[in-house]
C-alpha atoms as one frame of an Amber mdcrd trajectory, in Angstrom:
protein
  28.955  51.484  48.074  29.581  50.773  51.679  27.810  53.499  54.036  27.698
  53.741  57.611  24.764  55.673  59.279  25.726  57.046  62.756  22.763  58.173
  64.914  20.192  60.761  64.143  16.208  60.540  64.168  13.630  58.788  62.084
  14.818  60.347  58.735  18.422  58.598  59.263  16.507  55.230  59.558  14.636
  56.123  56.521  17.410  57.365  54.858  19.198  53.948  55.476  16.505  52.098
  53.959  16.448  53.926  50.979  20.252  53.696  50.507  19.718  49.900  50.906
  17.198  49.713  48.127  19.523  51.662  45.929  21.819  48.583  46.273  24.324
  50.069  48.769  25.532  48.041  51.617  24.388  49.856  54.588  25.568  49.576
  58.293  24.254  51.722  61.442  25.301  52.578  64.850  23.547  54.588  67.530
  20.230  53.140  67.309  18.168  51.063  70.034  17.479  47.605  68.804  13.834
  47.931  68.337  14.258  51.211  66.264  16.042  49.734  63.005  16.244  46.249
  61.278  18.874  44.222  62.896  19.930  43.276  59.591  21.690  46.910  59.230
  22.666  47.548  63.057  26.112  47.063  64.244  26.897  46.301  67.830  29.821
  48.218  67.787  30.951  51.353  66.397  34.448  49.608  64.935  31.880  47.419
  62.844  29.812  50.011  61.782  32.662  51.992  60.217  34.672  49.021  58.950
  35.269  49.292  55.076  32.582  52.099  54.728  33.428  54.821  52.119  30.906
  57.117  53.472  30.162  57.944  57.210  26.773  59.749  57.575  25.976  61.542
  60.809  22.576  63.304  61.874  21.309  66.969  61.418  22.159  68.392  63.663
  25.555  66.655  64.220  25.359  67.502  67.889  23.521  69.115  70.631  26.411
  69.671  73.274  29.317  69.994  70.853  30.949  66.959  72.175  28.648  63.828
  71.598  26.886  62.544  68.539  23.259  63.386  68.214  21.280  60.259  69.145
  17.831  60.713  69.986  16.881  56.967  69.434  19.694  55.602  71.553  20.495
  56.228  75.255  24.426  55.823  74.600  26.353  58.776  74.606  28.974  58.667
  71.569  31.850  61.184  71.791  32.691  62.502  68.195  36.171  62.573  68.755
  35.958  58.620  69.457  34.449  58.472  65.922  37.062  60.473  64.056  39.902
  58.483  65.923  38.411  55.111  64.453  37.916  56.521  61.188  40.549  56.389
  58.201  41.584  59.238  56.161  40.173  57.884  52.980  36.633  57.697  54.652
  34.265  60.828  53.998  32.171  62.229  56.820  28.829  63.917  56.027  26.814
  65.386  58.583  24.280  68.641  59.076  25.115  71.914  61.115  28.468  70.893
  62.101  30.067  73.366  64.844  33.318  74.823  63.667  35.026  73.159  66.565
  34.002  69.572  65.501  34.661  70.392  61.909  38.273  71.739  63.017  38.466
  68.256  65.162  37.658  66.258  62.399  40.357  68.224  60.188  42.935  67.589
  62.640  42.469  63.930  61.977  42.825  64.287  58.287  39.320  63.716  57.709
  37.277  64.628  54.558  34.364  66.782  55.931  31.143  67.744  54.271  28.379
  69.870  55.958  25.022  68.802  54.073  23.303  71.995  55.360  25.798  74.053
  53.335  24.514  72.610  50.178  21.728  74.842  48.570  19.749  71.794  47.488
  19.729  70.478  50.898  18.712  73.801  52.624  16.001  74.671  50.347  14.065
  71.316  49.857  14.567  70.378  53.713  13.001  73.884  54.299   9.255  72.395
  52.909   8.790  70.044  55.780  10.078  72.258  58.156   7.530  74.962  57.091
   4.728  72.727  56.963   5.822  71.285  60.425   5.822  74.642  61.613   2.354
  75.607  60.544   1.100  72.298  61.934   2.391  73.222  65.255   0.731  76.364
  64.952  -2.717  74.694  64.100  -2.247  72.332  67.126  -1.357  74.857  69.256
  -3.958  77.825  68.504  -7.300  78.093  69.503  -8.313  79.935  66.213  -7.656
  79.266  62.364  -4.972  80.451  60.578  -7.256  81.989  57.771  -7.549  85.556
  58.312  -5.205  85.436  61.398  -2.087  87.802  61.831   1.053  85.863  61.264
   4.735  87.387  61.517   7.656  85.859  60.052  11.040  87.028  61.405  13.811
  86.922  58.848  13.460  86.662  55.037  16.369  83.913  54.334  15.613  80.447
  52.619  13.260  79.413  55.442  11.582  82.737  55.882  10.807  82.604  52.188
   9.016  79.232  51.962   7.212  79.575  55.184   5.965  83.124  54.114   4.853
  81.787  50.595   2.979  78.449  52.328   1.206  80.823  54.840  -0.071  83.088
  52.084  -1.439  80.172  50.642  -3.719  79.456  53.640  -4.992  83.113  53.439
  -2.805  84.523  56.189  -2.261  88.133  56.890   1.717  87.624  56.422   4.037
  90.147  57.932   7.665  89.558  57.231  10.349  91.330  59.245  13.910  91.899
  57.842  16.719  94.317  58.067  17.685  94.862  54.598  16.018  97.354  52.151
  16.122  94.686  49.231  14.518  92.306  51.103  11.891  94.379  52.289  11.474
  95.225  48.781  11.009  91.630  47.989   8.595  90.870  50.738   6.320  93.738
  49.334   6.621  92.428  45.884   5.290  89.287  47.019   2.263  90.725  48.524
   3.359  90.137  52.217   3.477  93.140  54.608   7.075  94.240  55.231   8.261
  95.169  58.627  11.497  96.743  59.261  13.150  94.903  62.264  13.877  98.095
  63.926   9.810  98.774  64.083   9.176  95.625  65.132   7.609  96.947  68.520
   4.873  98.799  66.231   3.658  95.519  64.790   4.313  92.895  67.344   1.467
  93.232  69.660  -1.214  92.698  67.214  -0.088  89.084  66.001  -1.649  85.811
  66.532   1.333  83.917  65.843   5.143  84.762  65.423   7.576  82.445  63.535
  11.265  82.869  63.958  13.597  81.854  61.637  16.732  84.047  62.901  19.264
  82.232  64.759  20.143  85.148  67.138  18.115  86.730  69.793  15.352  88.563
  68.514  12.298  88.396  71.043  14.477  89.489  74.167  12.678  90.444  77.229
  12.098  94.062  75.925  10.451  92.762  73.068   8.560  89.920  74.823   7.089
  92.501  77.095   5.013  94.031  73.897   3.953  90.344  72.800   0.096  89.737
  73.441  -0.796  87.199  76.172  -2.499  84.972  73.597   0.016  85.378  70.927
   1.738  82.015  70.114   5.861  81.992  69.240   7.013  79.265  67.125  10.819
  79.239  66.953  12.008  77.162  63.850  15.740  78.557  64.096  18.896  76.525
  65.037  20.773  77.173  68.184  20.778  79.551  69.800  17.495  80.433  68.515
  15.817  83.857  68.570  13.719  83.683  71.608  14.528  84.438  75.492  12.404
  81.178  76.352  12.878  81.737  80.182  11.305  85.308  79.915   8.607  84.022
  77.621   7.648  81.573  80.140   7.791  84.208  83.278   5.507  86.114  81.291
   3.171  83.369  80.766   3.767  83.482  76.829   3.707  80.412  74.903   6.767
  79.847  73.027   7.833  76.809  71.231  11.065  75.798  69.870  10.189  73.667
  67.304  13.289  71.795  66.146  14.077  68.779  63.645  10.810  69.321  62.319
  11.519  67.425  58.968  12.491  64.145  60.983   9.471  64.500  63.073   6.510
  65.260  60.520   7.772  64.191  57.287  10.876  61.691  57.720  10.333  59.831
  54.381  10.503  63.394  52.491  13.324  64.274  54.465  15.226  61.308  53.979
  14.564  61.407  50.312  16.083  65.043  50.126  18.996  63.767  52.217  19.665
  60.822  49.718  19.714  63.085  46.629  21.949  65.407  48.200  24.516  62.825
  49.447  24.259  61.192  46.191  25.271  64.638  44.343  28.240  65.103  46.584
  29.324  61.598  46.108  29.263  62.022  42.280  30.915  65.511  42.588  33.891
  64.064  44.825  34.140  61.086  42.734  33.798  58.555  45.548  32.353  55.698
  43.650
């Protein structure tokens, strides 16, 4: 199979090598020459796309809704340019594809798959994300996590994985959610359940707060109740859940830790990506 890797971080490079090891013909574009093997790197977008069955973009696909996410290259690559040069028989895969870009690709009669819509990808990608978030906490806090009070905002896939790993470190784990069934499950796992509407009653006593909800939770009113020594780590995708401007004004340390799998465990993240892509290919019958 011929595969084209377009942009992305270190996990995209590792993915290219893994696919090559499996015997696929791999081309890449959107990386500087010193970041990836020259035998893989194409000097033009056209050459990268030529004869490829699968086009794999980064996670997230874009930061501005216009250009490809290329953290390892200085050139800006418009996404529409990619779709114009693709052929309808080619399949485009990437993660966290905005609706406007998804619709743009469909308008060019492209087959588009959002990798983050896959359950296996979302769940397994959560493991390096959780470990990365805990690593950030350990590096930024002046106390150990053992015995610390940690609040996890949200009990979706990411909240579940992160809460479990924190509990394994003997952290006092508080988990905030809205649904009564989620609060019941939180209690059954041995965490301390917090109804989101009662957040103000708990937030001042936290040593660290992890947000997994991609909507504003820690606004100005809530940040006024956060302790001055509390660390906030937001691992939610855009728009995030923290008013970072207000956090800075209030002298609260808040970190938006995006792309953790590619930063802390690129090889693991690439293996998860490869396995997910292989599943999709088999289901679509591309090979």
